[in-house]
N, C-alpha and C positions, 0 to 999 in steps of 0.2 A: 752362173759361175759359182764354183765351190769356194767357200771361205774356209781357209785352213788356219786354225788357231794352234800355234805350236808353243808348248811349254819350253822353258830354257834350261833350267838346271836338271841335269841327268837325263835330258832328252836331246838337246842340241849341244850341251856343254857338260862335261864330267865335273861335278862339283860335290865334294864331300862337305855338306853343310855343317857337320859336327866339327870340322876343322876350319872351314872357311869363315863362318860367322864369328867364332871367338877371335880369330886372327884379324878380322875386319874391325871388330869392336876395339881390340887392343891397339891397332894401328891408329884408329881415330882418336882414342884416348891419349895416346902418346903424342900425336900431332897437336892436340889442344891442351897439353899438360901445362903450358905456360899461362893458360887462361883459367883452366878448371882442373882440379885434382882428379886423377884417374879413379880414386876411391869414391868420388861423387859422380863422375861421368858414367862409369859402367852401370851402376844401378839405374841411372836415369835412362840410358839407352834401352835397357831391358824393359823398364816400365813403359816407355814410349812404344816399343815394339808390341808389347802385350795389349796396349790400348788400341793399336791399329788392328790387331788380330780380332779383337772383340767387337769392333765398331760395326754397327748396322745403320748408321746415320747418313741419309742421303743429302743432308744439308752441309756436311763438312767433309772435305777431302781428307785422305789419310795423313797428308802432311800437316793439316790443321789439327787433327786429332793427336798426332805425335807431338807437335809443338806445345800444345796445351799441357801435356804430361811432362815433357822433357825440360823445357827452358825454366819453368819455375823451380824445378829441382836443382838446376845449376845456379839459380839466382842471377841470371843475365837475360837480356833481350836477344831475340834472334838477330836483329839488325847489327848488334855489337859483335856477333860471331860469324856473320855471313861471309866476310872476306876469307877468314881462315878455313871455314868449311869448304868454300869453293876451291881454295888452294889444295885442300886434301884430296878432293875428287879429281882435280886436274893433274896433280903431281904424285900423290902417294898411292891412291887406290889402284892405279895401273900395275903397281908392283905386286899386287895380290894375285895377278894372273898365273904366277908360278904354282899356286895352290890348286889350279884347275887344269883340265886337259881337254884337248879337242876330241869330240865324239866321232868315231868312225861313221862315215855316211851322212853326217849332218849337213855339210856344205853341199854335197851332191843332191840330197833331198830338197834343200831350199832352191837350188838352181833348177832342178827338175820341175818343182812346183811353179816357179815363175815362168818357165818355158811352156808349161801347160796352160798358162793363162789364169791360174788360180790367184785369188786374193789371199796373200800370206801375211799373217800378223803374229806377233810374239806375245802370247798370253802368259807372262811370267808373274809370279806373286809380287804385287806392287809395294813391297816393303822398302825398296830402294829409290833414291832419286834417279831421274832419267839419265843423268851423266853416268852414274854407276852401272846402270843396266846397259848403256851403250858400250861401256868398257867391257862388260861381260860378253856382249855380242862379239866384240873384237877378240876376246880370249878364245871364243868358239870358232874364229875364222870367218865370222859373218859381220863385218863392219857395216854399220848403218849407212855409211857414206856410199857403199857399193850396192847394198841390197835395199830396194825401196819397200820396206815393210809398211803395210797399210796402217798399222798402229803398234806401238810398244807400250805396255801398261807401266805406269810409275806412280809413286805416291803423291806427286804434285797435283795430279788431275783425277785419280781414281778414288772412290769412296768406300770400297769394300776389298777385302783380301779374298784369295781363292777358296777359302773354306766356306764362302757364302755363294749360293746360287746366283744372288744378285750381281756378283762380280761379272759373271758371264753375260748376264742381261745388259749390264752397263757397257761391257766391251762391245757387244753387237749394236747397242744404241749409239755408241761413239762412232761406229762405222756406218751409221745411217739406217740401220735396221732394214737393209734391202732384203727382198725375198730371195730364197734360194737355199741350196744345201750348205750345211755347216758341219765341220768335223773338228772336235777337240782332241789333240794328240798330246799325251803326257805319260810319265812313268809312275806318278804317285796316285795310287788308288783312292786315297782319302781326299787329296787336295786337287787333283786334276780330273779324276773320273767321276767320283760320287757327286760333287756339287754341279758339274756340267750335266750329268744325267738327271739330277733333280730338277734342273730347269727344263730339260727336254731335248738336250743336244746329243747327237751320236758321238761316240768316243772311240779312240783307238789307243790301246794300252801298249806302251813301249816296254816289253818284257820278253826277253828271250828264253825264259825258263819254260819247261814243259807245263801244260795246263794242269791245274789242280782243282779239285772239287770246291775248294774254298775261295777260288779266284773271284774278284769282283766282276759284275756284269759289264761287258763292253761290246760295242758293235764289232770291233775287230781287235786283233792283238798280234804282236810280233816285234821284229826289229825295225829300224828305220828303213832298211832295204826291203823288208817284207811290206812295209806301208806303201811303198811305190807300186809294188806288184799288186797289192790288194786294191789300191785306188784305180788301177788300170782294168780291174776285172769287176769291181762292184758297180751296181747301178747307182750312179751319183744321185739320182732323184730320190733314192731311198734314204738319203742323208738329210732330208728336210727336217728341221726341228719340229717337235711335237709338244705343244703346250696343252696339257690335258688335266693336270692336277691342281688343287688349290695351292700347293706349295710353289708350283711354277708360276701361277698367276700372281701370288703374293710377291715373289721375287721380281716379276716384271713391274708390278706397281711400285715397289720400293726403288727400283733402278731408274725409272723414267725421269724424275726430277734431277737425279745425279747426272744422267747422260745429257740432259738438256743444258744443265748448268755449264758443263764442260764445252758443249758445242757453242753456247753463247759467247764464251771467251774468245772464240775464233771468228765471231760474226763481224763482217765489215759494217761500217756505219750506215751504208746505203741499204743494207738488208732490212733494217728496222722499220722503215717507212715506205720503201719502194716496192710496189707490187710487180712481180715478174710478167703479169698479164692483167688486163682489166678485171677478169673474173676470178683472179687468184688473190690470196692474202699475202700481205707483208708479214714480217716476223712479229711485229707488235700485235697484229691482229690474231695470229696463231696463239700467242701467249695469253691474250685476253680471253680467247675462246676456251683454252684449257682451264684457266682460273674459274670462269663462270660455270663451265660444265661440271667442274669438280664440286663447286659450292652449291649449285642449284639443281644438278641432276644426279650426280653420283652419290653424294652424301644423303639427300632425302630418300633416294631409292633404298639404300642400305638400311636406313632407319625404319622404313616402312616394312621391309622384309623381316626385320628383327622384332618389330612390335605388333605386326598384324598376321593373321592366318591367311595365307595365299592371297595377298593383295593384288589388285589390278594396277599395272604399271603403264601409264600413258607415255607415248613418245613426245619428244619436244623438238621443235624446229630451231635448234640452236644456231644454225648457219645464218639465220636472219639477224641475229644479234649484232653481227659485225657492223652493219649499217645503222641499225636501230640505236645502238649504244655508242656509235662513233668510235669504234676501237682504234682507228688509225690516229685519232687525236690524243690517245692516252699514253702513259709512260710504260714502255715495254718492260723495262727492268723491274719496275714496281709490280707490274702484272705477274711477272715470273715469281717474284718474292711472295706474292699473295697466293699464287698457285701452289708453291712449295709449302707454305703454311697450311693451306687447306689439305694438301695431300698428306702431310704429317698427321693431321686429325683423322683422315680416312684410314691411315695405316694403324693408328691406335685402335680403331674399331675392328679392323681385319685381324690384327694380331691377337685380339681378345676373344675371337670366335672359338666356339667348341666345334668338334668334328660334326656334330649333328646340325649346327647352324649352317654349314656350307650346303646342306641338302634342303634347306627351307625353300618352299615352293612359292611361285608367283605366276601371274598371267600377264604377259607383255602384249601391248596393242599390236606390235609387228611380229615379234618372234613367237608368240603364243605361249604355251606352258613352258616354264623355265625354272631355274633354281638360282639361289644366291651365288653359287659357284660359277654358273654359266654367265650371270650378269657381270661378275667381277672379270671373267674372261673377256667379255665385250669391252669393259673399261680398259683392260690391258691392250686389246687390239686397237682401240681408239687412240691410246697413247702411242703405239707403234706407228700408226698412220701419220700422226702429226710429227713424230720424230723424223720420219722419212721426209716430210714436208720441210721441216726446219733444216735438215741436212742439205737439201737441195737449194734452199734459199741462201745458205751460207757458202755453198760450193756450186754456184750457178754454172760454172764452165766445166765441171767435172761430170763425166757420164757415169750415172749410178750403175753399179754392177748388177 
C-alpha cells in the first residue's frame, strides 16, 4: 500500500502565510488582551515559534518547547490560560478561514486517493495545535470528521518541524513504520521536498510552472491533477524509501525515541505486560530490550570503532535477555526513559562525527567487513523493526498496511 503524505498549506489549501500568520497572532493577542498585553504577547509568540523551528530534541514535544519559551515571557502558567486559549481555537480561529481559499483539485485528489486504497496522511508543519489544523482542513473542504486521515501532525505530539529530516522519520514511525512505498507531496522546495529527500523519501513537487534548470530535485512534479495521472502510470514499487546516507541514518536515530514516546501515550494498560503470543514480547519487554541494546551493544560498538583500527565486532544474543533479566517484571515506563537517556548520549557521539569517521572500518562476526555508517544503519533498522512491533502491540486489532 502506498502511504501518501500530503502537505496542507498551498498544496491542499491556498494560504498566504505572510498574511495568515500575522492575522493569526493578532487575533490571538486580541483575544487574550484582558490577561496579557499584546505588546508582551506578540514577541512571546514569535520567540516560541522560533524555538520550535530550531528544536532537534526528541525528548520534548514542540508544545513543550514552545511553552518553555512562551509562558515565562508572559509571567503566567499555562494552566491559568488554558480555558481562554481553548475558547480562542473553538470560537475565534474559525473566522480566519476567510484569509484562505480552497485549492482546485484538492478534495478530488484526497477522495481519489482514499478510493485507491492509499493510506493518506496530512504532513503539515506542526507549529499549530491539532484543533487549529483541523479547522484549516475544514477551510480546505477536507473536514477530518469526513476524511479518515491516518495521521495529522500537530505540535502536541510531534518533536520536529518540517525543516528537519527527522520530522518525516517521526511521521512514518507514528504510522508504525510499515514497509512499502511512500510519497511526500508538497509545494515548498525547502520545507516539503529537501528534508524529505534528505531522509530518503520520494517526493512530488506541486508546481505548475514550466521546469527550470534551477528547480529542486523531485521524483515527480506538476499540479494536483497531474499527480493523479502520474501515480496511475508510475511503478509504485519505485517509491520505496531509500535510506543510504549518514544524514538519513542520523535522522532515523533521532526520531525513534520521539515516535515511541507518542505511541506509548496511546498504549492500553494491557499492552504493557500482556504477550500477544507465548513466543512474543509484551511492550515492557520491547522497551527493556531497546534500553539494554542501546547501552550494552550500540554504544560500545561505536566507541570501539572510534578508538580502534578496524576492530572485530562480535554479535550478541540480546533476545535471551528478556528471560534472563526478567524484563516482564520491570517498569516499562522507566525502561523507556532509560532508553531515551541512552539514545541522547548516542546522538551526542553521532552528531560529533567528522565525515571521515563515518567511513571507519570494522569486521563484524555476521556481516563481515563493514563501516561505522553501515553499523549505524543496522541500528536504525533495529529501531524500525521494534517500532513496528510496538505499533502492533498498541493496535492489536488493526491490520498493518
